[in-house]
C-alpha positions in Angstrom: -57.9 25.9 179.3 -60.0 27.6 176.6 -57.9 29.1 173.7 -60.1 32.2 173.7 -61.7 34.2 176.5 -65.3 35.3 176.4 -65.9 39.0 176.2 -68.3 40.4 178.8 -71.7 41.0 177.4 -73.6 44.3 177.6 -74.8 45.2 181.0 -73.7 41.9 182.5 -75.7 39.9 179.8 -74.5 37.0 177.7 -71.0 37.2 176.3 -70.8 38.7 172.8 -68.5 35.9 171.7 -64.8 35.0 171.9 -62.2 37.7 171.7 -58.5 37.3 171.4 -55.5 39.4 171.4 -53.1 38.7 168.6 -49.6 40.0 168.9 -48.4 41.9 165.8 -44.7 41.7 166.7 -42.1 41.4 169.5 -43.1 44.7 171.0 -46.5 43.1 172.0 -44.7 40.3 173.9 -42.3 40.1 176.8 -40.0 43.1 176.8 -36.2 43.0 176.9 -34.2 44.3 179.9 -34.6 43.8 183.6 -36.5 47.0 184.4 -38.9 46.6 181.5 -39.6 42.9 182.4 -40.2 43.9 186.1 -42.6 46.6 185.0 -44.4 44.3 182.6 -44.8 41.5 185.2 -46.1 43.9 187.8 -48.6 45.4 185.3 -49.7 41.9 184.4 -50.2 40.9 188.1 -52.2 44.1 188.7 -54.3 43.4 185.6 -55.0 39.8 186.7 -55.9 41.0 190.2 -58.4 43.4 188.8 -59.9 40.8 186.5 -60.3 38.4 189.4 -61.9 41.1 191.6 -64.4 41.8 188.8 -64.9 38.1 188.1 -64.6 38.5 184.3 -62.2 37.4 181.6 -59.7 39.7 179.9 -60.7 41.7 176.9 -58.2 42.3 174.0 -56.5 45.3 175.7 -56.2 43.4 179.0 -54.9 40.4 177.1 -52.2 42.7 175.6 -51.0 43.6 179.1 -51.0 39.9 180.2 -49.1 38.9 177.0 -46.1 41.0 178.1 -45.6 38.7 181.2 -42.1 37.2 181.0 -42.0 35.0 184.1 -39.4 35.3 186.9 -36.5 33.1 185.7 -34.3 35.9 184.4 -35.4 38.1 187.3 -34.3 35.9 190.2 -32.2 38.6 191.8 -35.5 40.3 192.7 -36.1 37.6 195.3 -32.7 37.9 197.0 -33.1 39.9 200.2 -29.4 40.7 200.0 -30.2 42.9 197.0 -31.6 46.1 198.5 -32.1 47.7 195.0 -35.1 45.3 194.7 -36.8 46.1 198.0 -39.5 48.2 196.4 -40.4 45.5 193.9 -40.5 42.9 196.6 -42.9 45.1 198.6 -45.1 45.5 195.5 -45.1 41.8 195.0 -46.0 41.1 198.6 -48.9 43.7 198.3 -50.2 42.0 195.1 -49.7 38.4 196.1 -50.0 38.5 199.9 -47.6 37.1 202.4 -47.7 33.5 201.0 -47.0 35.0 197.5 
C-alpha cells in the first residue's frame, strides 16, 4: 500500500502530487467513548463509500475523517442482536455494507 494518496488533478487530469493528512494531536485520531467511536466509524465508512463511488483517493480532509476510525473491538456489543439499543447502528451498517457486511 502506498504511504501517500494521490490528489485528484484539475478537471480529471493528472494528479497534482501526493497529499497526506498529518494528525496534530489525539483529537485528530480515534475518539474516546462508545458513542463517539460509533459516530466516527460510521462517518469513515460513509466517506470510504463515497470515495469508492467516485473512484478517487482521499484528499486531506477526507483522510482526517478516515483517521478517526477506531475499529470494532471495543464496540462488540453493537453486533449483539440482544442489545436493542444498537438496532439503529446495525441498520446503518447493513445499509453501508450490504447484507454480507
